[in-house]
C-alpha angles and dihedrals in degrees: 000000000000117000139197126185135192149093112322123234130175114289116269108239132192137165122242111228096216102051102017084236122157110235123197140202127192111229116212110168102306094335121109123198123187107233104185092076089055094062109118092027131103115254134181126210118191126188107221095206098253131105120186123194109250091223108040099013091232114160107247138179095217133023126222131203093009104314112349137112116249096258092051091046087055097048107033118093091216088063096050122114091247090070089065092036106031092178086073093060109147100186092115089053089062094241101108109136091225112015094185091052089048091052091051100044107023103033094066136087116294131192123225108205146174118228139185102228105152084314138005113296137170121228145161134223140166110271089243091060095063118145096003093073092054092051091048088057094048093243116168092195134023135181126189110224105171138022112205134181102236141024091243092057092047088053091054091052091047092052089051091055093041088075087068107028134022124263093203136083121225094224094192093055090043091055093047090058091218097127102049096115110130117265125204095241092173091059090047090050092052091048092051093045090055094046093049099036096119093046092048091051090049092053092047090051091047095053101029135242120323096019098096108031123180116225104211097162101053118122125227114263113222118208126193123192131216097246124143095179134007119217120255088211123027111228115182118222121211130193091208091061099029112029093181116053119180129172148111114294104233098173150321127241130163105339092323131110108213109214129176088249099046144302128290123205102215094189091057090063100048111148094030116128108232143168118223118202122190 
């Protein structure tokens, strides 16, 4: 059995141009392992008992905010509440934890999109994270609907649409693959644009021309996933409860490995030191 060992990060995802197929790599320290070829094979993932903060590398017993020690989770801008709720951005108030980080990551163009991820949802992402963000969420279709100048502005647009469609993914339904029927996202976009026309106009007037730009001519992006078999019942696996996880890899969707014994959210265990046998 081949083995690779290192600190776990979220899987690196990309979209093949020829088949619209999501392709995945496991990231262990600076090592990259192609996972799609392992589907159908037995793999073993073992937690080695160590967790290192992704920022300061401190050895910790518990990770916070997806792979950080508690002090780093309290001081890093990427761990602030406004990352989850961008409409609460407080950069202009002068209270951003790391203004330079905010300028680099938040003060850049963002895409507001609709996705088919077990159901229609609205979401936002930096323009550089298309289509990675959609793959991470397990979306089978995605359609950009706005390009905006800052994360804060994209959050305001998202909140506007949240009154009509969800901004969340039902991960259990997504992993069962039972709701992957195509949805006419363009028709849904047009419906939402009509329903929110006055609010959209108000935001555009508030921030000025060219800051919140509709994208009426975008085409729907289709995404297929390397899944041989979806689970009938979704059983979540957890390194904290089961340090050694062994089973046949039946597929990958979102940031989940689908094994014959359950599903493992790789992103949840970022910063864990693991050994992967295959």
